[in-house]
GUTI-429497 format. One line per 4 residues: number of its first residue (from 0); their letters; for each residue x, y, z of C-alpha. Coordinates in Angstrom, 3 decimals, padded with zeros to 6 digits. Each point is the difference from the previous one (the first is absolute). Example, Ala and Ser with C-alpha at 12.3 -4.5 7.8 and 13.67 -1.06 7.14 Angstrom:
BEGIN
0) AS) 012.300:-004.500:007.800  001.370:003.440:-000.660 .
***
This chain:
BEGIN
0) MGRR) 005.267:019.600:-015.649  -000.192:-003.785:-000.518  001.781:-002.366:002.349  003.058:-001.666:-001.290 .
4) YFGT) 000.853:-002.439:003.034  -002.730:000.026:002.529  -003.069:-002.052:-000.653  -003.196:-000.710:001.774 .
8) DGIR) 002.117:-001.278:003.020  003.600:001.499:-000.189  002.644:-001.216:-002.300  -000.023:-003.568:-001.149 .
12) GRVN) 001.442:-002.422:-002.344  002.053:-002.917:-000.815  003.469:000.081:001.967  003.028:001.077:-002.091 .
16) EGTI) -002.240:000.971:-002.912  -001.249:003.517:-000.577  -000.448:001.894:002.989  000.532:-002.371:002.728 .
20) TASM) 003.765:-000.228:000.403  002.552:000.896:002.775  000.909:003.220:-001.720  -003.613:001.094:-000.486 .
24) AMRV) -000.696:-000.968:003.850  002.945:002.173:000.929  -001.118:003.029:-002.031  -003.575:-000.487:001.415 .
28) GQAA) 001.575:000.234:003.728  001.869:003.146:-001.236  -002.818:001.584:-001.506  -002.810:-000.697:002.551 .
32) GTHF) 002.834:000.830:002.796  000.565:003.371:-001.676  -003.693:000.649:-000.323  -000.547:-000.539:003.698 .
36) LRGT) 002.981:001.939:001.283  -002.157:002.532:001.549  000.565:001.926:003.199  003.131:000.041:002.374 .
40) HKHR) -000.789:-003.347:001.727  002.073:-003.176:-000.488  -001.716:-001.628:-002.799  -001.039:-003.847:-000.076 .
44) VVIG) -001.481:-002.626:-002.093  -001.233:-003.453:000.954  000.375:-002.863:-002.462  -001.756:-003.237:-000.006 .
48) KDTR) -000.152:-002.937:-002.502  -001.653:-003.066:-000.812  001.973:-003.187:-000.400  000.664:-000.312:-003.665 .
52) LSGY) 003.839:-000.494:-000.878  000.516:003.110:-001.730  -001.000:001.989:003.351  003.547:-000.094:001.116 .
56) MMES) 001.090:001.698:-003.060  -002.603:002.428:-000.024  000.419:000.819:003.755  003.544:000.613:-000.166 .
60) AMVA) -000.103:002.349:-003.017  -002.726:002.064:001.563  002.078:000.230:003.228  002.869:001.300:-002.116 .
64) GFTS) -002.330:002.436:-001.722  -001.517:001.331:003.032  003.163:000.475:002.130  001.837:001.452:-002.978 .
68) VGMD) -002.423:003.064:000.216  000.290:000.197:003.882  -002.976:-001.863:001.089  000.244:-002.729:002.710 .
72) VVLL) -001.550:-003.375:-000.448  -001.706:-002.365:002.279  -000.240:-003.577:-001.489  -002.942:-002.038:001.045 .
76) GPMP) 000.578:-002.905:-001.780  -002.850:-002.343:-001.478  -003.273:001.605:001.355  -003.430:000.627:-001.551 .
80) TPAV) -000.395:003.116:-001.993  -002.442:001.302:002.696  002.509:-000.344:002.635  002.356:002.204:-002.042 .
84) AMLA) -002.720:002.698:-000.118  -000.849:-000.256:003.744  003.815:000.036:000.836  000.639:002.900:-002.201 .
88) KSMR) -002.458:002.189:001.864  000.717:-001.414:003.559  003.745:000.607:-000.498  -000.544:003.491:-001.248 .
92) ADLG) 001.565:-001.004:-003.238  000.179:002.330:-002.978  -000.536:-002.883:-002.232  -001.013:-003.822:-000.147 .
96) VMIS) 000.920:-002.347:-002.684  -001.262:-003.435:-000.826  002.040:-002.099:-002.215  -002.423:-002.495:-001.421 .
100) ASHN) -002.086:-000.926:-003.181  -002.989:-001.136:002.178  -001.729:-002.957:-001.520  002.385:-000.427:-003.043 .
104) QYED) 002.431:-002.882:-000.198  003.596:000.233:001.396  001.644:001.023:-003.492  -001.691:003.363:000.521 .
108) NGIK) 000.485:002.830:002.560  -001.217:003.524:000.728  000.280:002.920:002.153  -002.734:001.683:002.205 .
112) LFGP) 000.241:003.292:001.671  -001.813:001.390:002.867  000.208:003.455:001.481  000.696:000.942:003.512 .
116) DGFK) -003.828:-000.330:000.797  -000.142:-003.661:-001.125  -001.757:000.493:-003.080  001.199:-000.611:-003.487 .
120) LSDR) 001.509:002.828:-001.682  -002.249:002.364:-002.071  000.104:000.394:-003.715  001.816:003.399:000.375 .
124) DELA) 002.681:-001.741:002.327  000.486:-002.838:-002.708  000.401:002.426:-002.792  002.331:002.101:002.142 .
128) IETL) 002.241:-003.298:000.502  -000.264:-000.887:-003.715  001.479:003.323:-000.909  002.925:-000.287:002.319 .
132) LDQE) 000.793:-003.555:-001.318  001.021:001.753:-003.337  002.332:002.344:001.750  003.436:-000.416:001.689 .
136) PALA) -000.505:-000.490:003.821  001.143:002.665:002.374  002.233:-002.222:002.018  000.717:000.792:003.736 .
140) PATD) 003.367:001.245:001.106  002.036:-002.698:001.738  -000.976:001.110:003.331  -003.579:-000.196:-000.638 .
144) VGRA) -000.259:-003.457:-001.606  -002.884:-002.014:001.529  000.316:-003.201:002.429  -001.805:-003.071:-000.207 .
148) RRIE) -001.093:-002.230:002.766  -002.260:-003.122:000.333  -002.569:-000.189:002.694  -000.869:-003.337:001.548 .
152) DARG) -003.367:000.671:001.612  -001.929:001.006:-003.118  -001.664:-003.489:000.125  -001.290:000.892:003.484 .
156) RYIH) -001.098:003.495:-000.548  -002.186:-001.094:-003.234  -001.504:-003.060:001.935  -001.055:002.354:002.817 .
160) AVKA) -001.622:002.349:-002.415  -001.941:-002.693:-001.815  -001.214:-001.386:003.469  -001.036:003.401:001.156 .
164) SLSD) -002.494:000.419:-003.115  -002.290:-002.709:001.694  -002.186:000.702:002.897  001.232:-001.346:003.158 .
168) SIRL) -003.044:-001.972:000.596  000.717:-002.052:-002.957  002.231:-003.259:000.377  000.408:-002.590:-002.745 .
172) DGLK) 000.149:-002.923:002.520  -001.595:-003.190:-001.662  000.445:001.207:-003.469  002.170:-002.159:-002.296 .
176) IVVD) 001.383:002.274:-002.785  002.102:-000.891:-002.982  002.037:003.092:-000.836  001.800:-000.041:-003.353 .
180) CANG) 002.830:002.800:-000.084  000.926:-000.671:-003.758  003.717:-000.609:001.150  -000.095:003.773:000.238 .
184) AAYD) 000.657:002.844:002.217  -002.517:-001.188:002.655  001.422:-003.462:000.385  000.845:000.546:003.708 .
188) VAPA) -002.268:002.970:001.267  -003.523:-001.100:-001.013  000.324:-003.491:001.444  001.390:001.329:003.166 .
192) ALWE) -002.720:002.895:000.378  -002.882:-002.802:-000.526  001.829:-002.191:002.480  000.300:002.546:002.728 .
196) LGAE) -003.792:000.801:-000.368  -000.601:-003.684:001.000  -000.833:-001.683:-003.456  001.314:-003.470:-000.892 .
200) VIEL) 002.177:001.126:-003.014  000.889:-002.424:-003.016  002.631:001.680:-001.940  000.383:-000.113:-003.701 .
204) GVSP) 002.446:001.834:-002.147  002.323:000.809:002.594  003.328:-001.296:-001.347  001.300:002.783:-002.277 .
208) DGFN) 003.149:-000.904:-001.974  000.261:002.939:-002.294  -001.679:-001.727:-003.010  -003.114:-001.348:001.312 .
212) INRN) -002.046:003.389:000.824  -003.702:-000.311:-001.225  000.840:-003.345:-001.748  -003.077:-002.336:000.446 .
216) VGST) -000.906:001.763:003.262  -001.456:003.395:001.316  -003.069:002.045:-000.747  000.408:-000.792:-004.051 .
220) ALDS) 000.466:-003.842:000.139  -002.718:-001.151:002.220  000.323:-003.795:-000.685  002.520:-000.741:002.783 .
224) IRAE) -001.897:001.765:002.916  -003.365:-001.342:-001.281  001.345:-003.524:000.272  001.642:000.679:003.317 .
228) VLAQ) -003.310:001.417:001.611  -001.789:-002.990:-001.156  002.714:-002.581:001.157  000.421:001.731:003.184 .
232) GADI) -003.673:000.606:000.829  000.812:003.711:000.660  -002.694:002.494:000.932  001.610:002.536:-002.631 .
236) GIAL) 002.900:000.757:-002.398  001.849:003.261:-000.192  001.814:000.520:-003.295  002.616:003.022:-000.262 .
240) DGDA) 002.046:001.032:-002.924  003.717:000.562:-000.261  000.047:003.257:001.698  -003.110:-000.690:002.181 .
244) DRLI) -001.837:002.932:-001.140  -002.700:-002.175:-001.475  -002.638:-002.637:001.525  -001.995:-002.604:-001.194 .
248) VVDE) -002.014:-002.392:002.081  -000.955:-003.746:-000.325  -002.924:-001.096:002.176  -000.170:-003.464:001.763 .
252) QGNT) -001.627:-001.563:-003.005  002.773:001.231:-002.454  -001.822:002.794:-001.564  001.853:003.303:-000.817 .
256) VDGD) -000.998:003.258:001.572  001.251:002.864:-001.945  000.595:003.697:000.808  -003.562:000.984:-000.842 .
260) QIMG) -001.528:-002.492:002.496  002.739:001.191:002.509  -000.852:003.631:-000.503  -003.654:-000.688:000.303 .
264) LIAR) 000.555:-001.848:003.214  002.127:002.568:001.730  -002.092:002.859:-001.158  -003.443:-001.577:001.231 .
268) DWHR) 001.714:-000.760:003.349  001.617:003.325:000.503  -003.286:001.777:-000.996  -001.773:-001.940:002.478 .
272) QNRL) 002.548:000.650:002.657  -000.084:003.872:-000.898  003.524:-000.206:-001.043  -000.542:000.349:-003.903 .
276) HGGG) 000.810:003.516:-001.259  -000.896:001.808:-003.295  -003.419:-001.908:-000.332  001.479:-002.753:-002.280 .
280) VVAT) 003.134:-001.766:-001.642  002.382:001.084:-002.552  001.027:-002.779:-002.559  000.991:000.011:-003.655 .
284) VMSN) -001.985:-000.580:-003.256  000.768:-003.572:000.343  -002.051:-000.765:002.884  -003.125:-001.899:-000.581 .
288) LGLE) -003.396:001.411:-000.443  -000.876:-002.465:002.912  002.072:001.916:002.509  -001.770:003.269:-001.152 .
292) RFLA) -003.470:-001.566:000.396  000.783:-001.549:003.407  001.303:003.273:001.328  -003.274:001.673:-001.142 .
296) TEGL) -001.902:-002.410:002.166  002.026:001.333:003.097  -000.643:003.493:-001.134  003.634:000.398:-000.989 .
300) SLIR) 001.454:001.284:-003.303  002.807:-001.006:-002.287  002.428:002.493:-001.152  001.838:-001.446:-003.142 .
304) TAVG) 003.561:001.042:-001.228  002.534:-000.928:-002.448  001.917:-003.148:000.551  002.805:000.229:002.588 .
308) DRHV) -000.088:000.263:003.654  001.639:003.522:-000.205  -003.332:001.237:-001.610  -002.081:-001.752:002.408 .
312) LEAM) 002.017:001.875:002.867  -000.444:003.296:-001.747  -003.588:-000.650:-000.070  -000.189:-000.937:003.463 .
316) RASG) 001.880:002.867:001.299  -002.196:002.393:-001.891  -003.255:-001.680:000.923  000.741:-000.613:003.691 .
320) CNVG) -000.567:-003.813:-000.513  002.197:-002.171:002.161  -000.545:-003.290:-001.879  001.123:-000.559:-003.562 .
324) GEQS) 001.595:-002.577:-002.044  000.122:-002.362:-003.207  -001.670:-002.965:-001.008  003.469:-001.493:-000.345 .
328) GHMI) 000.577:000.262:003.769  001.547:003.306:000.747  -001.699:001.325:003.177  000.568:003.381:001.272 .
332) LLDH) -001.439:000.553:003.511  000.914:003.582:000.945  -000.628:-000.362:003.515  002.886:-002.491:000.407 .
336) ATTG) 002.352:000.527:-003.340  000.911:002.482:-002.466  000.397:-002.502:-002.605  -001.520:-003.469:-000.900 .
340) DGTV) 000.804:-002.513:002.868  -001.022:-003.757:-000.695  000.596:-000.987:003.781  -001.942:002.865:001.501 .
344) AALQ) -002.891:-000.656:-002.475  000.040:-003.742:000.849  -000.425:000.987:003.868  -003.125:001.819:-000.971 .
348) VLAA) -001.383:-003.073:-001.755  001.060:-002.159:002.979  -001.716:002.300:002.260  -003.275:-000.249:-001.710 .
352) LVRS) 000.463:-003.808:000.028  000.576:000.112:003.712  -003.030:002.149:000.681  -002.384:-001.871:-002.128 .
356) GRPA) 000.645:-003.357:001.411  -000.505:-001.488:-003.458  001.927:-001.603:-002.724  001.951:002.142:-002.563 .
360) SEVL) -002.126:-001.286:-002.798  -003.137:001.512:001.567  001.655:003.219:001.167  002.067:000.975:-002.783 .
364) HLFD) -002.229:-000.476:-003.120  -002.169:002.872:-000.009  -001.251:000.248:-003.371  -000.014:-001.686:-003.351 .
368) PAPQ) 002.301:001.465:-002.469  -001.346:001.124:-003.329  001.486:-001.949:-002.713  003.467:001.510:-000.708 .
372) LLRS) 002.833:-000.905:-002.322  003.393:001.371:-000.127  002.611:-000.704:-002.557  003.545:001.616:-000.963 .
376) VRHA) 001.578:000.009:-003.434  003.604:000.488:-000.270  001.154:002.413:-002.580  003.593:001.050:-001.403 .
380) GNLP) -000.100:003.583:001.493  -001.934:001.585:-002.950  -003.445:001.574:000.487  -002.591:-002.810:-000.645 .
384) LEAA) -002.935:002.029:001.351  000.560:002.795:-002.605  -000.849:-002.679:-002.904  -003.354:000.578:-001.816 .
388) SVKA) -000.821:-003.569:000.274  000.517:000.006:003.906  -002.116:003.192:000.355  -002.773:-001.610:-001.960 .
392) AIAD) -000.015:-003.098:002.051  -000.044:002.071:003.095  -002.897:002.024:-001.275  -001.960:-003.249:-000.929 .
396) GEAM) 000.763:-001.258:003.456  -001.268:003.113:001.772  -003.354:-000.180:-002.014  -000.358:-003.634:001.010 .
400) LAGK) 000.178:000.879:003.606  -001.864:003.343:-000.045  -002.169:000.039:003.210  000.978:-003.529:000.915 .
404) GRLV) 003.556:000.166:001.035  003.456:001.709:-000.387  003.090:-000.212:-002.183  003.441:001.096:001.147 .
408) IRRS) 003.105:000.087:-002.053  003.266:001.242:001.172  003.762:-000.354:-000.625  001.921:-001.711:003.016 .
412) GTEP) 002.087:002.531:001.866  002.618:-002.752:000.469  000.238:-002.354:-002.917  -000.725:000.376:-003.600 .
416) LIRV) -003.342:-001.335:000.227  -003.498:001.207:-001.015  -002.579:-001.056:002.659  -003.554:-000.393:-001.309 .
420) MAEG) -002.961:-000.534:002.633  -003.605:-000.352:-000.426  -002.870:-000.682:002.479  -003.612:-000.312:-000.219 .
424) DDAQ) -003.062:-002.068:000.825  000.449:-002.339:-002.931  003.139:-002.001:000.164  -000.022:-001.182:-003.729 .
428) TVQQ) -000.172:003.507:-001.012  002.829:001.054:002.148  001.965:-002.766:-001.469  -000.799:000.984:-003.668 .
432) VVDA) 000.937:003.531:000.750  003.378:-000.684:001.656  001.021:-002.576:-002.707  -000.867:002.300:-003.095 .
436) ICDA) 002.019:002.820:001.515  003.022:-002.151:000.924  000.209:-001.723:-003.456  -000.109:003.703:-001.500 .
440) VAQA) 002.885:001.143:002.430  001.974:-003.142:-000.617  -000.291:000.626:-003.875  001.085:003.506:000.280 .
444) A) 002.845:-000.532:002.478 .
***
């Protein structure tokens, strides 16, 4: 059965258009609440959000939905996605909800759901909730309507958990760190955690106003943090996205350190400390060949999955790996979190920096990436990949890269985009292949 509402990372879209409306949020609360009304205990859901304006509307609507079917609600306020997952598990909740559109601009919003174990819901659970969305909800009798309360110490609980992921022997004294919180969910907790560990913290993107989340700041807009690192003479820059489940690093010279380099660093360090499980790393088809080759020099393997951190997580649990992620910066470290956590991953990077005593530019650049190019082509909701001209362009591209690189074509799970990625040892060939396929897609779209 195909999905109608859930994409690769929950439900997401433009606010008050399509699925992201107050009425839909209430229905999701009713459907998800009904699905998780299991057993005779008092049922509970925890709800967090990022800082976009529509979060108030979505939060209120979901409270109405959950309480109407008899589930109590605990409100966390603005908190990172991994904090919601962590608190759902630690509070013995039946469900966790994060209201966020991640790295998208403020006009979008979304709903991410976590089970009582702190992991994102399975396909089976999501499909069951989709089925309930089309049915009249079984409303609770008046005596069983749920209650809602806001907890004030969620911030402290998460900061404590983040710090606990770092060895007691590691302090950040003497490090000057620029942390860019994208005017998003981590605007308070990430700088606080770094400061409490001893760092000199220079804050960026910590003044949310409902409209400026991810606007020219954060892990998808690195010019601001790069300029600040250089201006301040900082040792390193830590860039998170709007819901803080993604990390990109900038070294002291202003160079970008993406998720592939970060995964390679953590995997190598954990392997040498006998902490790495599964004999390698799980990453998606988008990760660079350079990462695969680097891991091989360490005697480690790379397990590739479809794009999306849910696919990475499924493969990690199946293979026993405890390090996985995406080139875009989602880092899943199962020893410390059940979902991507940019702040926890940043602390592992900082620990490697402290142990080495060397500059970030030396520590964090482990391999030269193979030439790789990714372009996206917007379409009108049709099926451009089915066009004969597009199929022919793809076949030609595969032939040109045969034995010398890789080609990955996929539909975005959150936007009407076709993403075209090619990599190989010859940059000119990679460019030629991507341009030809994108031109074909654009004409067919």
